[in-house]
C-alpha positions, 0 to 999 in steps of 0.5 A: 315255687315261692308265691310270695316275697317270703325269703327263708334264708335268714332262718337257715343260719339260726339252727347251726348258730344254736348248735354252736351255742349249745356245744359251748354251753355244754363245754362250759358246764363240764369245765365248771364241774371238773374244776369244782370237783377237786375242791370238794375232794380237798375239803374232805381230805382236810376234814379227815386230817383234822379228825386224825384219820390220816397223818401229815405225810399221807395228807400232803401226798394225797393233796399233791395228787389232787392238785396235779 
């Protein structure tokens, strides 16, 4: 079947390795998005507290829920 000394075996490992790299890259991106989302919500909560839209009890309760 092969008429030359070409051996395609090393390239057969490239596809699965790239799929694993892509999978772990997606997980890392999702993890970064999840961790940064909580910080943004706390910033908004602090701004609302500073403007007087919510009281201290409500601020502490919501902050505790966001950090959990």
